[in-house]
C-alpha positions as a Markdown table, in Angstrom:
| # | Residue | x | y | z |
|---|---|---|---|---|
| 1 | Met | 0.0 | 0.0 | 0.0 |
| 2 | Ala | 1.4 | 3.4 | -1.0 |
| 3 | Thr | 1.9 | 5.9 | 1.7 |
| 4 | Val | 2.3 | 9.7 | 1.7 |
| 5 | Thr | 4.8 | 11.5 | 4.0 |
| 6 | Gly | 3.5 | 13.8 | 6.7 |
| 7 | Pro | 5.0 | 17.0 | 5.1 |
| 8 | Ala | 3.5 | 16.1 | 1.7 |
| 9 | Val | 0.0 | 15.6 | 3.4 |
| 10 | Ala | 0.4 | 18.9 | 5.2 |
| 11 | Lys | 1.3 | 20.8 | 2.0 |
| 12 | Arg | -1.5 | 19.1 | 0.0 |
| 13 | Ser | -4.0 | 19.9 | 2.7 |
| 14 | Gly | -3.1 | 23.5 | 3.1 |
| 15 | Ile | -2.2 | 23.1 | 6.8 |
| 16 | Thr | 1.0 | 23.2 | 8.8 |
| 17 | Tyr | 2.9 | 20.0 | 9.7 |
| 18 | Arg | 2.3 | 21.1 | 13.3 |
| 19 | Gln | -1.5 | 21.0 | 12.7 |
| 20 | Leu | -1.2 | 17.6 | 11.0 |
| 21 | Asp | 0.8 | 16.3 | 14.0 |
| 22 | Tyr | -1.8 | 17.7 | 16.5 |
| 23 | Trp | -4.7 | 16.2 | 14.5 |
| 24 | Thr | -3.0 | 12.8 | 14.5 |
| 25 | Arg | -2.2 | 12.9 | 18.2 |
| 26 | Lys | -5.9 | 13.8 | 18.9 |
| 27 | Gly | -7.0 | 10.7 | 16.8 |
| 28 | Trp | -8.7 | 12.7 | 14.1 |
| 29 | Leu | -6.2 | 11.3 | 11.6 |
| 30 | Arg | -4.5 | 7.9 | 11.5 |
| 31 | Ala | -0.9 | 7.6 | 10.5 |
| 32 | Ser | 0.0 | 4.3 | 8.9 |
| 33 | Arg | 3.5 | 4.1 | 10.5 |
| 34 | Gly | 5.7 | 6.0 | 12.8 |
| 35 | Thr | 3.1 | 6.7 | 15.5 |
| 36 | Ala | 4.6 | 4.2 | 18.0 |
| 37 | Met | 8.1 | 5.5 | 17.6 |
| 38 | Pro | 9.3 | 7.5 | 20.6 |
| 39 | Gly | 11.1 | 10.8 | 20.4 |
| 40 | Ser | 11.5 | 13.2 | 17.5 |
| 41 | Gly | 13.0 | 12.4 | 14.1 |
| 42 | His | 10.6 | 9.8 | 13.1 |
| 43 | Gln | 8.4 | 10.9 | 10.3 |
| 44 | Arg | 4.8 | 9.7 | 10.1 |
| 45 | Ala | 3.4 | 8.4 | 6.9 |
| 46 | Tyr | -0.3 | 8.2 | 5.9 |
| 47 | Thr | -2.3 | 6.1 | 3.5 |
| 48 | Glu | -3.7 | 7.8 | 0.5 |
| 49 | His | -7.2 | 7.6 | 2.1 |
| 50 | Glu | -6.0 | 9.4 | 5.2 |
| 51 | Ala | -4.3 | 12.0 | 3.0 |
| 52 | Gln | -7.6 | 12.6 | 1.4 |
| 53 | Val | -9.4 | 12.9 | 4.7 |
| 54 | Ala | -6.7 | 15.4 | 5.8 |
| 55 | Thr | -7.3 | 17.4 | 2.7 |
| 56 | Arg | -11.0 | 17.5 | 3.3 |
| 57 | Met | -10.4 | 18.5 | 7.0 |
| 58 | Gly | -8.1 | 21.3 | 5.9 |
| 59 | Arg | -10.7 | 22.7 | 3.6 |
| 60 | Leu | -13.4 | 22.5 | 6.2 |
| 61 | Val | -11.3 | 24.0 | 8.9 |
| 62 | His | -10.3 | 26.8 | 6.5 |
| 63 | Asp | -14.0 | 27.5 | 6.0 |
| 64 | Gly | -14.5 | 27.8 | 9.8 |
| 65 | Val | -15.5 | 24.3 | 10.9 |
| 66 | Ser | -13.9 | 23.0 | 14.1 |
| 67 | Pro | -11.2 | 20.4 | 13.6 |
| 68 | Glu | -13.2 | 17.8 | 15.6 |
| 69 | Arg | -16.3 | 18.4 | 13.5 |
| 70 | Ala | -14.2 | 18.6 | 10.3 |
| 71 | Ala | -12.7 | 15.1 | 11.1 |
| 72 | His | -16.1 | 13.6 | 11.3 |
| 73 | Leu | -17.5 | 15.3 | 8.2 |
| 74 | Ala | -14.3 | 14.4 | 6.2 |
| 75 | Arg | -14.7 | 10.7 | 7.1 |
| 76 | Val | -18.4 | 10.7 | 6.1 |
| 77 | Met | -17.5 | 12.4 | 2.8 |
| 78 | Ala | -14.7 | 9.9 | 2.2 |
| 79 | Thr | -17.2 | 7.0 | 2.4 |
| 80 | Arg | -20.3 | 8.5 | 1.0 |
| 81 | Gly | -18.9 | 11.3 | -1.2 |
| 82 | Gln | -21.1 | 13.9 | 0.4 |
| 83 | Val | -22.9 | 14.7 | 3.6 |
| 84 | Arg | -26.2 | 16.5 | 4.4 |
| 85 | Leu | -26.1 | 19.5 | 6.7 |
| 86 | Gly | -29.6 | 20.7 | 7.4 |
| 87 | Gly | -30.9 | 21.9 | 4.0 |
| 88 | Phe | -27.4 | 21.8 | 2.4 |
| 89 | Val | -25.4 | 19.1 | 0.9 |
| 90 | Leu | -21.6 | 19.3 | 1.4 |
| 91 | Ser | -19.4 | 17.6 | -1.2 |
| 92 | Asp | -15.8 | 17.9 | -2.4 |
| 93 | Gly | -17.1 | 20.7 | -4.6 |
| 94 | Gly | -18.4 | 22.7 | -1.6 |
| 95 | Val | -21.9 | 23.4 | -0.3 |
| 96 | Val | -24.8 | 22.8 | -2.7 |
């Protein structure tokens, strides 16, 4: 399974590496390797699926959604392609 490095995920998501690290430590994102390694200097890697979740989260947070809520919405969007919010439908293309 191909993985994406943490810095590449952060850049692609429009967030800082520090945000990515924080979201991973909070459990909102799941690194595929490196999370059990103690100390600094060990770079995490993410599956392509998690990289896509991070990108969706980044967009949602940029638009004012809390990171915790963005994590939930990004996972729903990853499985269903879109999510209903009241009278709106949220998809990768934005709110419809």
